[in-house]
Each structure stands twice: as C-alpha cells, then as structure tokens.
Jmol script that loads the backbone (N, CA, C; Angstrom):
load data "model"
ATOM      1  N   GLY A   1      18.341 -16.787 -14.784  1.00  0.00           N
ATOM      2  CA  GLY A   1      18.036 -16.899 -13.483  1.00  0.00           C
ATOM      3  C   GLY A   1      17.123 -15.658 -13.099  1.00  0.00           C
ATOM      4  N   MET A   2      16.574 -15.034 -14.111  1.00  0.00           N
ATOM      5  CA  MET A   2      15.690 -13.660 -13.847  1.00  0.00           C
ATOM      6  C   MET A   2      14.219 -14.429 -13.521  1.00  0.00           C
ATOM      7  N   HIS A   3      13.650 -14.272 -12.602  1.00  0.00           N
ATOM      8  CA  HIS A   3      12.000 -14.775 -12.560  1.00  0.00           C
ATOM      9  C   HIS A   3      10.995 -13.751 -12.363  1.00  0.00           C
ATOM     10  N   SER A   4      11.535 -12.524 -12.420  1.00  0.00           N
ATOM     11  CA  SER A   4      10.524 -11.341 -12.749  1.00  0.00           C
ATOM     12  C   SER A   4      10.945 -10.175 -13.281  1.00  0.00           C
ATOM     13  N   TRP A   5      10.379  -9.261 -14.073  1.00  0.00           N
ATOM     14  CA  TRP A   5      10.751  -8.190 -14.310  1.00  0.00           C
ATOM     15  C   TRP A   5       9.678  -7.057 -14.578  1.00  0.00           C
ATOM     16  N   SER A   6       9.963  -5.801 -14.391  1.00  0.00           N
ATOM     17  CA  SER A   6       8.940  -4.934 -14.542  1.00  0.00           C
ATOM     18  C   SER A   6       9.202  -4.172 -15.563  1.00  0.00           C
ATOM     19  N   ALA A   7       8.356  -3.150 -15.923  1.00  0.00           N
ATOM     20  CA  ALA A   7       8.461  -2.263 -17.046  1.00  0.00           C
ATOM     21  C   ALA A   7       7.735  -0.622 -16.461  1.00  0.00           C
ATOM     22  N   ALA A   8       8.367   0.405 -16.810  1.00  0.00           N
ATOM     23  CA  ALA A   8       7.831   1.787 -16.151  1.00  0.00           C
ATOM     24  C   ALA A   8       8.321   2.829 -16.807  1.00  0.00           C
ATOM     25  N   THR A   9       7.841   3.818 -16.671  1.00  0.00           N
ATOM     26  CA  THR A   9       8.377   5.384 -17.335  1.00  0.00           C
ATOM     27  C   THR A   9       9.651   5.667 -16.392  1.00  0.00           C
ATOM     28  N   VAL A  10      10.315   6.535 -16.929  1.00  0.00           N
ATOM     29  CA  VAL A  10      11.449   6.880 -16.120  1.00  0.00           C
ATOM     30  C   VAL A  10      10.891   7.861 -15.001  1.00  0.00           C
ATOM     31  N   HIS A  11       9.938   8.643 -15.313  1.00  0.00           N
ATOM     32  CA  HIS A  11       9.430   9.297 -13.987  1.00  0.00           C
ATOM     33  C   HIS A  11       8.955   8.557 -13.023  1.00  0.00           C
ATOM     34  N   SER A  12       8.470   7.407 -13.188  1.00  0.00           N
ATOM     35  CA  SER A  12       8.212   6.555 -11.986  1.00  0.00           C
ATOM     36  C   SER A  12       9.328   5.738 -11.373  1.00  0.00           C
ATOM     37  N   GLN A  13      10.435   5.931 -12.084  1.00  0.00           N
ATOM     38  CA  GLN A  13      11.597   5.172 -11.600  1.00  0.00           C
ATOM     39  C   GLN A  13      12.753   6.017 -10.540  1.00  0.00           C
ATOM     40  N   GLN A  14      12.509   7.116 -10.270  1.00  0.00           N
ATOM     41  CA  GLN A  14      13.041   7.945  -9.464  1.00  0.00           C
ATOM     42  C   GLN A  14      13.265   7.425  -8.070  1.00  0.00           C
ATOM     43  N   GLY A  15      14.462   7.136  -7.620  1.00  0.00           N
ATOM     44  CA  GLY A  15      14.787   6.547  -6.294  1.00  0.00           C
ATOM     45  C   GLY A  15      14.844   4.988  -6.417  1.00  0.00           C
ATOM     46  N   THR A  16      14.446   4.456  -7.500  1.00  0.00           N
ATOM     47  CA  THR A  16      14.791   2.838  -7.539  1.00  0.00           C
ATOM     48  C   THR A  16      15.970   2.377  -8.087  1.00  0.00           C
ATOM     49  N   GLU A  17      16.275   1.290  -8.049  1.00  0.00           N
ATOM     50  CA  GLU A  17      17.311   0.459  -8.787  1.00  0.00           C
ATOM     51  C   GLU A  17      16.924  -0.778  -9.023  1.00  0.00           C
ATOM     52  N   ALA A  18      17.832  -1.407 -10.010  1.00  0.00           N
ATOM     53  CA  ALA A  18      17.792  -2.795 -10.694  1.00  0.00           C
ATOM     54  C   ALA A  18      19.073  -3.107 -11.153  1.00  0.00           C
ATOM     55  N   ASP A  19      19.120  -4.412 -11.300  1.00  0.00           N
ATOM     56  CA  ASP A  19      20.537  -5.011 -11.818  1.00  0.00           C
ATOM     57  C   ASP A  19      20.652  -4.759 -13.256  1.00  0.00           C
ATOM     58  N   TYR A  20      19.617  -4.696 -14.063  1.00  0.00           N
ATOM     59  CA  TYR A  20      19.763  -4.685 -15.290  1.00  0.00           C
ATOM     60  C   TYR A  20      18.635  -3.616 -15.860  1.00  0.00           C
ATOM     61  N   VAL A  21      18.918  -2.577 -16.616  1.00  0.00           N
ATOM     62  CA  VAL A  21      17.947  -1.829 -16.851  1.00  0.00           C
ATOM     63  C   VAL A  21      18.023  -1.563 -18.528  1.00  0.00           C
ATOM     64  N   ILE A  22      16.741  -1.561 -19.372  1.00  0.00           N
ATOM     65  CA  ILE A  22      16.785  -1.490 -20.545  1.00  0.00           C
ATOM     66  C   ILE A  22      16.023  -0.159 -20.881  1.00  0.00           C
ATOM     67  N   PHE A  23      16.856   0.799 -21.365  1.00  0.00           N
ATOM     68  CA  PHE A  23      16.522   2.369 -21.647  1.00  0.00           C
ATOM     69  C   PHE A  23      16.127   2.452 -22.880  1.00  0.00           C
ATOM     70  N   ASP A  24      14.924   2.925 -23.174  1.00  0.00           N
ATOM     71  CA  ASP A  24      14.408   2.989 -24.497  1.00  0.00           C
ATOM     72  C   ASP A  24      14.385   4.535 -24.705  1.00  0.00           C
ATOM     73  N   THR A  25      15.035   5.139 -25.593  1.00  0.00           N
ATOM     74  CA  THR A  25      14.893   6.536 -25.682  1.00  0.00           C
ATOM     75  C   THR A  25      13.757   6.947 -26.740  1.00  0.00           C
ATOM     76  N   VAL A  26      12.735   6.194 -26.960  1.00  0.00           N
ATOM     77  CA  VAL A  26      11.585   6.452 -27.719  1.00  0.00           C
ATOM     78  C   VAL A  26      11.206   7.998 -27.471  1.00  0.00           C
ATOM     79  N   ASN A  27      11.050   8.371 -28.675  1.00  0.00           N
ATOM     80  CA  ASN A  27      10.375   9.929 -28.882  1.00  0.00           C
ATOM     81  C   ASN A  27      11.548  10.898 -28.160  1.00  0.00           C
ATOM     82  N   ALA A  28      12.656  10.559 -28.248  1.00  0.00           N
ATOM     83  CA  ALA A  28      13.716  11.514 -27.774  1.00  0.00           C
ATOM     84  C   ALA A  28      13.926  12.526 -28.805  1.00  0.00           C
ATOM     85  N   GLY A  29      13.302  12.648 -30.064  1.00  0.00           N
ATOM     86  CA  GLY A  29      13.588  13.533 -31.004  1.00  0.00           C
ATOM     87  C   GLY A  29      12.280  14.484 -30.912  1.00  0.00           C
ATOM     88  N   SER A  30      11.470  14.262 -29.668  1.00  0.00           N
ATOM     89  CA  SER A  30      10.276  15.348 -29.735  1.00  0.00           C
ATOM     90  C   SER A  30      10.751  16.497 -28.767  1.00  0.00           C
ATOM     91  N   TYR A  31      10.047  17.516 -28.907  1.00  0.00           N
ATOM     92  CA  TYR A  31      10.295  18.622 -28.148  1.00  0.00           C
ATOM     93  C   TYR A  31       9.410  19.071 -27.055  1.00  0.00           C
ATOM     94  N   GLY A  32       8.757  18.003 -26.762  1.00  0.00           N
ATOM     95  CA  GLY A  32       7.534  18.262 -25.597  1.00  0.00           C
ATOM     96  C   GLY A  32       8.344  18.454 -24.356  1.00  0.00           C
ATOM     97  N   TRP A  33       9.462  18.250 -24.246  1.00  0.00           N
ATOM     98  CA  TRP A  33      10.203  18.833 -22.973  1.00  0.00           C
ATOM     99  C   TRP A  33      11.260  19.448 -23.198  1.00  0.00           C
ATOM    100  N   GLN A  34      11.766  20.658 -22.374  1.00  0.00           N
ATOM    101  CA  GLN A  34      12.913  21.468 -22.534  1.00  0.00           C
ATOM    102  C   GLN A  34      14.271  20.490 -22.370  1.00  0.00           C
ATOM    103  N   TYR A  35      15.464  21.249 -23.036  1.00  0.00           N
ATOM    104  CA  TYR A  35      16.564  20.285 -23.017  1.00  0.00           C
ATOM    105  C   TYR A  35      16.911  20.120 -21.446  1.00  0.00           C
ATOM    106  N   ASP A  36      16.913  20.732 -20.530  1.00  0.00           N
ATOM    107  CA  ASP A  36      17.320  20.184 -19.229  1.00  0.00           C
ATOM    108  C   ASP A  36      16.299  19.213 -18.760  1.00  0.00           C
ATOM    109  N   GLU A  37      15.121  19.167 -18.906  1.00  0.00           N
ATOM    110  CA  GLU A  37      14.237  18.075 -18.543  1.00  0.00           C
ATOM    111  C   GLU A  37      14.783  16.977 -19.363  1.00  0.00           C
ATOM    112  N   TRP A  38      14.892  16.738 -20.667  1.00  0.00           N
ATOM    113  CA  TRP A  38      15.431  15.624 -21.227  1.00  0.00           C
ATOM    114  C   TRP A  38      16.786  15.218 -20.561  1.00  0.00           C
ATOM    115  N   LYS A  39      17.638  16.040 -20.268  1.00  0.00           N
ATOM    116  CA  LYS A  39      19.064  15.528 -19.669  1.00  0.00           C
ATOM    117  C   LYS A  39      18.666  14.932 -18.253  1.00  0.00           C
ATOM    118  N   ARG A  40      17.884  15.423 -17.628  1.00  0.00           N
ATOM    119  CA  ARG A  40      17.602  14.953 -16.298  1.00  0.00           C
ATOM    120  C   ARG A  40      16.803  13.429 -16.459  1.00  0.00           C
ATOM    121  N   LEU A  41      15.961  13.387 -17.448  1.00  0.00           N
ATOM    122  CA  LEU A  41      15.126  12.115 -17.716  1.00  0.00           C
ATOM    123  C   LEU A  41      16.258  11.043 -18.071  1.00  0.00           C
ATOM    124  N   VAL A  42      17.199  11.270 -18.916  1.00  0.00           N
ATOM    125  CA  VAL A  42      18.305  10.496 -19.355  1.00  0.00           C
ATOM    126  C   VAL A  42      18.924  10.023 -18.403  1.00  0.00           C
ATOM    127  N   ASN A  43      19.294  10.771 -17.354  1.00  0.00           N
ATOM    128  CA  ASN A  43      20.184  10.541 -16.322  1.00  0.00           C
ATOM    129  C   ASN A  43      19.541   9.809 -15.321  1.00  0.00           C
ATOM    130  N   VAL A  44      18.326  10.038 -15.031  1.00  0.00           N
ATOM    131  CA  VAL A  44      17.448   9.088 -14.215  1.00  0.00           C
ATOM    132  C   VAL A  44      17.452   7.751 -14.802  1.00  0.00           C
ATOM    133  N   GLY A  45      17.033   7.752 -16.193  1.00  0.00           N
ATOM    134  CA  GLY A  45      17.074   6.271 -16.795  1.00  0.00           C
ATOM    135  C   GLY A  45      18.227   5.693 -16.579  1.00  0.00           C
ATOM    136  N   LEU A  46      19.355   6.138 -16.924  1.00  0.00           N
ATOM    137  CA  LEU A  46      20.724   5.337 -16.975  1.00  0.00           C
ATOM    138  C   LEU A  46      21.129   4.985 -15.484  1.00  0.00           C
ATOM    139  N   SER A  47      20.898   5.929 -14.407  1.00  0.00           N
ATOM    140  CA  SER A  47      21.446   5.817 -13.107  1.00  0.00           C
ATOM    141  C   SER A  47      20.851   4.588 -12.272  1.00  0.00           C
ATOM    142  N   ARG A  48      19.677   4.207 -12.785  1.00  0.00           N
ATOM    143  CA  ARG A  48      18.864   3.132 -12.037  1.00  0.00           C
ATOM    144  C   ARG A  48      19.582   1.634 -12.086  1.00  0.00           C
ATOM    145  N   ALA A  49      20.400   1.444 -13.051  1.00  0.00           N
ATOM    146  CA  ALA A  49      21.071   0.350 -13.205  1.00  0.00           C
ATOM    147  C   ALA A  49      22.423   0.058 -12.382  1.00  0.00           C
ATOM    148  N   ARG A  50      22.424  -1.158 -11.477  1.00  0.00           N
ATOM    149  CA  ARG A  50      23.343  -1.330 -10.657  1.00  0.00           C
ATOM    150  C   ARG A  50      24.314  -2.154 -11.415  1.00  0.00           C
ATOM    151  N   GLU A  51      24.065  -2.992 -12.374  1.00  0.00           N
ATOM    152  CA  GLU A  51      25.097  -3.660 -13.012  1.00  0.00           C
ATOM    153  C   GLU A  51      25.158  -3.421 -14.671  1.00  0.00           C
ATOM    154  N   PHE A  52      24.032  -3.357 -15.258  1.00  0.00           N
ATOM    155  CA  PHE A  52      24.157  -3.351 -16.777  1.00  0.00           C
ATOM    156  C   PHE A  52      23.021  -2.448 -17.173  1.00  0.00           C
ATOM    157  N   VAL A  53      23.239  -1.635 -18.349  1.00  0.00           N
ATOM    158  CA  VAL A  53      22.295  -0.908 -18.913  1.00  0.00           C
ATOM    159  C   VAL A  53      22.255  -1.011 -20.393  1.00  0.00           C
ATOM    160  N   LEU A  54      21.167  -1.225 -21.127  1.00  0.00           N
ATOM    161  CA  LEU A  54      21.073  -1.384 -22.525  1.00  0.00           C
ATOM    162  C   LEU A  54      20.165  -0.185 -22.969  1.00  0.00           C
ATOM    163  N   VAL A  55      20.921   0.525 -23.902  1.00  0.00           N
ATOM    164  CA  VAL A  55      20.185   1.743 -24.668  1.00  0.00           C
ATOM    165  C   VAL A  55      19.624   1.364 -25.751  1.00  0.00           C
ATOM    166  N   LEU A  56      18.188   1.409 -26.010  1.00  0.00           N
ATOM    167  CA  LEU A  56      17.551   1.497 -27.352  1.00  0.00           C
ATOM    168  C   LEU A  56      17.394   2.724 -27.934  1.00  0.00           C
ATOM    169  N   ALA A  57      18.186   2.992 -28.973  1.00  0.00           N
ATOM    170  CA  ALA A  57      18.131   4.461 -29.639  1.00  0.00           C
ATOM    171  C   ALA A  57      18.221   4.231 -31.031  1.00  0.00           C
ATOM    172  N   SER A  58      17.617   5.168 -31.948  1.00  0.00           N
ATOM    173  CA  SER A  58      17.916   5.177 -33.234  1.00  0.00           C
ATOM    174  C   SER A  58      19.004   6.250 -33.432  1.00  0.00           C
ATOM    175  N   ARG A  59      19.490   6.082 -34.593  1.00  0.00           N
ATOM    176  CA  ARG A  59      20.794   7.152 -34.905  1.00  0.00           C
ATOM    177  C   ARG A  59      20.505   8.560 -34.661  1.00  0.00           C
ATOM    178  N   ALA A  60      19.288   8.654 -35.175  1.00  0.00           N
ATOM    179  CA  ALA A  60      18.831  10.082 -35.101  1.00  0.00           C
ATOM    180  C   ALA A  60      18.565  10.639 -33.568  1.00  0.00           C
ATOM    181  N   GLU A  61      17.981   9.749 -32.705  1.00  0.00           N
ATOM    182  CA  GLU A  61      18.023   9.924 -31.367  1.00  0.00           C
ATOM    183  C   GLU A  61      19.353  10.132 -30.758  1.00  0.00           C
ATOM    184  N   MET A  62      20.396   9.426 -30.857  1.00  0.00           N
ATOM    185  CA  MET A  62      21.557   9.393 -30.391  1.00  0.00           C
ATOM    186  C   MET A  62      22.268  10.779 -31.134  1.00  0.00           C
ATOM    187  N   ARG A  63      21.820  11.520 -31.829  1.00  0.00           N
ATOM    188  CA  ARG A  63      22.452  12.913 -32.158  1.00  0.00           C
ATOM    189  C   ARG A  63      21.581  14.109 -31.256  1.00  0.00           C
ATOM    190  N   GLU A  64      20.537  13.749 -30.702  1.00  0.00           N
ATOM    191  CA  GLU A  64      20.046  14.685 -29.840  1.00  0.00           C
ATOM    192  C   GLU A  64      21.259  15.105 -28.872  1.00  0.00           C
ATOM    193  N   PRO A  65      21.067  16.476 -28.574  1.00  0.00           N
ATOM    194  CA  PRO A  65      21.981  16.965 -27.769  1.00  0.00           C
ATOM    195  C   PRO A  65      22.166  16.354 -26.345  1.00  0.00           C
ATOM    196  N   TYR A  66      21.125  15.807 -25.544  1.00  0.00           N
ATOM    197  CA  TYR A  66      21.250  15.495 -24.290  1.00  0.00           C
ATOM    198  C   TYR A  66      21.473  13.952 -24.546  1.00  0.00           C
ATOM    199  N   ILE A  67      21.749  13.368 -25.344  1.00  0.00           N
ATOM    200  CA  ILE A  67      22.157  11.865 -25.605  1.00  0.00           C
ATOM    201  C   ILE A  67      23.427  11.933 -26.298  1.00  0.00           C
ATOM    202  N   ARG A  68      23.773  12.784 -27.191  1.00  0.00           N
ATOM    203  CA  ARG A  68      24.936  12.667 -27.833  1.00  0.00           C
ATOM    204  C   ARG A  68      26.330  12.388 -27.063  1.00  0.00           C
ATOM    205  N   ALA A  69      26.302  12.930 -25.835  1.00  0.00           N
ATOM    206  CA  ALA A  69      27.580  12.764 -25.020  1.00  0.00           C
ATOM    207  C   ALA A  69      27.589  11.298 -24.704  1.00  0.00           C
ATOM    208  N   LEU A  70      26.758  10.323 -24.801  1.00  0.00           N
ATOM    209  CA  LEU A  70      26.763   9.048 -24.298  1.00  0.00           C
ATOM    210  C   LEU A  70      27.349   8.226 -25.407  1.00  0.00           C
ATOM    211  N   ASN A  71      27.541   8.850 -26.823  1.00  0.00           N
ATOM    212  CA  ASN A  71      28.312   8.060 -27.753  1.00  0.00           C
ATOM    213  C   ASN A  71      29.504   7.561 -27.505  1.00  0.00           C
ATOM    214  N   SER A  72      30.397   8.257 -26.734  1.00  0.00           N
ATOM    215  CA  SER A  72      31.839   7.939 -26.478  1.00  0.00           C
ATOM    216  C   SER A  72      31.721   6.836 -25.394  1.00  0.00           C
ATOM    217  N   LYS A  73      30.752   6.667 -24.762  1.00  0.00           N
ATOM    218  CA  LYS A  73      30.777   5.831 -23.594  1.00  0.00           C
ATOM    219  C   LYS A  73      30.113   4.243 -23.817  1.00  0.00           C
ATOM    220  N   LEU A  74      29.429   4.408 -25.164  1.00  0.00           N
ATOM    221  CA  LEU A  74      28.508   3.091 -25.307  1.00  0.00           C
ATOM    222  C   LEU A  74      29.209   2.303 -26.389  1.00  0.00           C
ATOM    223  N   SER A  75      28.965   1.167 -26.561  1.00  0.00           N
ATOM    224  CA  SER A  75      29.481   0.181 -27.538  1.00  0.00           C
ATOM    225  C   SER A  75      28.241  -0.255 -28.503  1.00  0.00           C
ATOM    226  N   PRO A  76      28.089   0.640 -29.689  1.00  0.00           N
ATOM    227  CA  PRO A  76      27.021   0.443 -30.345  1.00  0.00           C
ATOM    228  C   PRO A  76      27.016  -0.847 -31.004  1.00  0.00           C
ATOM    229  N   ARG A  77      25.643  -1.295 -31.121  1.00  0.00           N
ATOM    230  CA  ARG A  77      25.187  -2.526 -31.895  1.00  0.00           C
ATOM    231  C   ARG A  77      24.042  -2.209 -32.797  1.00  0.00           C
ATOM    232  N   ILE A  78      24.062  -2.719 -33.662  1.00  0.00           N
ATOM    233  CA  ILE A  78      22.841  -2.533 -34.749  1.00  0.00           C
ATOM    234  C   ILE A  78      21.866  -3.799 -34.873  1.00  0.00           C
ATOM    235  N   LEU A  79      20.650  -3.851 -34.467  1.00  0.00           N
ATOM    236  CA  LEU A  79      19.734  -4.918 -34.645  1.00  0.00           C
ATOM    237  C   LEU A  79      19.099  -4.743 -36.164  1.00  0.00           C
ATOM    238  N   LYS A  80      19.372  -6.020 -36.724  1.00  0.00           N
ATOM    239  CA  LYS A  80      18.586  -5.979 -37.874  1.00  0.00           C
ATOM    240  C   LYS A  80      17.454  -7.022 -37.987  1.00  0.00           C
TER     241      LYS A  80
END
end "model"
wireframe off; spacefill off
backbone 0.3
color backbone group
C-alpha cells in the first residue's frame, strides 16, 4: 500500500516523521564528527519513525559507542 517514498540525510529530517524509516549507519566508523554529534544524529534518525525502523549497520558500526547501546533493543538479522 505504499505509493511513494523519499530518501534524505539525517540532517534534513529534523522535525519530520514517517511511518517507516530505514536508517543506514553508513560511515558510522568515521571520526568526522565528535561523539556527541554522532549520538545526536542517531537519535534524530531513529526518532523519525512512527511505526517501524530498520537499522542497516555492519557489526563494526554496531560496536561504535554511540550505536552500541542499541544492541539490547534491536533484533539483529544478517543479510546474505
């Protein structure tokens, strides 16, 4: 029943919501932003979803300190 979708960066999604959100943690291992900024970006990305959020992340990205706390809250699945 989905008739449209859009893609955007986390920065442009502040203040918006969607029923379903796919949050790609691409580049989460980089140190381009400070810890507090990474934590804020993850919060913004995940809090946009009203119904469902899918997190796409590598094992290495899930070990990063600003994402690691999610491990206990997510149901991991591996795509092959």
